[in-house]
C-alpha positions in Angstrom: -2.6 -15.2 -21.4 -3.2 -14.8 -17.5 -5.6 -12.6 -16.2 -3.8 -9.5 -14.6 -6.3 -8.5 -11.8 -4.1 -5.6 -10.5 -3.2 -4.1 -13.8 -6.6 -3.5 -15.2 -6.9 -0.2 -16.6 -3.3 0.0 -17.9 -2.4 0.2 -21.5 -2.5 -3.1 -23.5 1.3 -2.4 -24.2 1.9 -2.2 -20.6 -0.1 -5.6 -19.7 1.8 -7.5 -22.7 5.2 -6.3 -21.6 4.0 -7.8 -18.0 2.8 -10.9 -19.6 5.9 -11.5 -21.4 7.7 -11.2 -18.1 5.6 -13.7 -16.5 5.8 -16.2 -19.3 9.7 -15.8 -19.3 9.5 -16.2 -15.6 11.5 -13.1 -15.2 8.8 -11.2 -13.1 10.3 -12.2 -9.6 13.9 -11.7 -10.7 13.0 -8.2 -11.7 11.3 -7.1 -8.6 14.2 -8.8 -6.3 16.5 -6.5 -8.3 14.6 -3.5 -7.9 13.4 -4.1 -4.1 16.0 -6.5 -2.9 14.9 -6.1 1.0 12.1 -6.5 2.8 11.1 -3.6 5.6 11.7 -4.4 9.5 8.5 -3.0 10.6 7.0 -6.1 11.7 5.0 -4.9 14.8 1.8 -2.5 15.1 3.9 -0.4 17.6 6.7 -0.2 15.0 4.0 0.7 12.3 2.5 3.4 14.3 5.9 4.9 14.9 6.8 4.7 11.3 3.5 6.3 10.4 3.4 9.2 13.0 7.0 10.2 11.8 5.9 10.2 8.0 2.7 12.2 9.2 4.8 14.6 11.5 7.3 15.4 8.4 4.5 16.1 5.9 1.2 17.0 7.6 2.2 18.4 11.0 -1.4 20.2 11.3 -3.5 17.1 10.7 -5.3 15.6 13.4 -3.6 12.9 15.4 -3.8 9.1 14.6 -5.5 7.0 17.2 -4.3 3.7 15.8 -2.2 2.2 13.0 -2.2 -1.5 12.6 -1.8 -4.3 10.4 -5.0 -6.0 9.5 -5.4 -9.6 8.5 -9.1 -9.0 7.4 -8.4 -6.4 4.5 -7.9 -8.7 1.2 -6.1 -6.9 -1.5 -8.2 -8.7 -3.9 -11.1 -6.4 -3.1 -8.9 -3.6 -4.1 -7.9 -2.6 -0.5 -4.2 -2.4 0.5 -5.3 -0.5 3.6 -7.7 1.4 5.0 -8.0 5.1 6.7 -11.3 5.0 9.2 -12.8 8.5 10.8 -15.0 7.9 13.8 -16.7 10.7 15.3 -18.2 9.6 19.0 -19.7 11.8 21.6 -18.2 11.4 25.1 -20.2 13.4 27.7 -20.4 16.8 26.2 -17.7 16.9 23.9 -17.5 15.5 20.3 -14.1 13.1 19.9 -12.7 12.4 16.5 -10.6 9.3 16.0 -8.2 8.5 13.0 -7.3 4.6 12.4 -5.1 3.3 9.7 -4.9 -0.1 8.6 -2.6 -1.8 6.6 -3.1 -5.2 4.7 -0.8 -7.8 6.5 0.3 -9.1 3.3 2.6 -6.0 3.6 4.3 -7.1 6.8 6.9 -9.0 4.6 7.0 -6.5 1.6 9.9 -4.4 0.5 10.0 -0.9 2.2 9.0 1.2 -0.6 5.7 -0.4 -0.9 5.0 -0.2 2.9 5.8 3.6 2.5 3.5 4.2 -0.5 0.4 2.4 1.1 1.1 4.7 4.4 1.6 8.2 2.3 -1.6 7.1 0.4 -3.7 6.5 3.9 -1.9 9.7 5.2 -3.5 11.6 2.3 -6.9 10.8 3.3 -6.3 12.6 6.5 -6.2 16.0 4.1 -8.2 14.6 0.9 -10.9 12.0 1.5 -11.5 11.5 -2.6 -8.8 10.1 -4.8 -8.8 13.3 -6.7 -6.2 15.5 -8.4 -5.4 17.5 -4.9 -5.0 13.9 -3.4 -2.6 12.4 -5.9 -0.7 15.7 -5.7 -0.6 15.5 -1.9 0.8 11.8 -2.2 3.5 12.9 -4.6 4.5 15.6 -2.2 5.0 13.0 0.6 6.6 10.3 -1.9 7.9 11.8 -5.3 8.2 8.4 -6.8 4.1 7.3 -5.6 2.9 6.7 -9.2 5.7 4.3 -10.0 5.9 2.7 -6.4 2.0 1.8 -7.1 2.6 0.4 -10.4 5.4 -2.0 -8.9 3.5 -2.8 -6.1 0.7 -4.0 -8.7 3.4 -6.2 -10.1 4.4 -7.4 -6.5 0.8 -8.5 -5.9 0.6 -10.4 -9.1 3.9 -11.9 -8.3 2.1 -13.0 -5.0 -0.8 -14.3 -7.1 1.1 -16.3 -9.2 3.1 -17.6 -6.6 0.0 -19.1 -4.9 -0.9 -21.0 -8.0 2.2 -22.8 -8.2 2.6 -25.8 -5.7 4.9 -25.2 -3.0 8.0 -27.6 -4.3 7.9 -25.7 -7.7 8.6 -22.0 -6.3 
């Protein structure tokens, strides 16, 4: 049985079902049927626009975003899919606050639903800093299928890890 790094914490019943999909070589097909197309948001500018549109729809009163970008330095294996940073700087006699969101560059080619889920997660940090009940309630408000998308995104990451282990000519 392979190590299912992204599914640690899920029940044995669920991990057994995923292991069976992997053993029967059906995980990729399952994901392609459920999420057939990748998004078209390839540039940092397009990602910024997408994120600001979501923010304006659900979090109009939250502070503005200074930057949103794909980041090749974020490694999903370290349990980071994106990051929200808040930086305070003194400029003259004023305190300036900047909010930045960075999304792991592996999601540049991902299904649109996964990108939206990650952006929603990072936007929720504008209001709730900790991963608590209020945080996840806000995530579900912005994306009602948040928890299912998070699980499916973990399956997607598992699939990507397995694809790296298979020689190029076999994929």
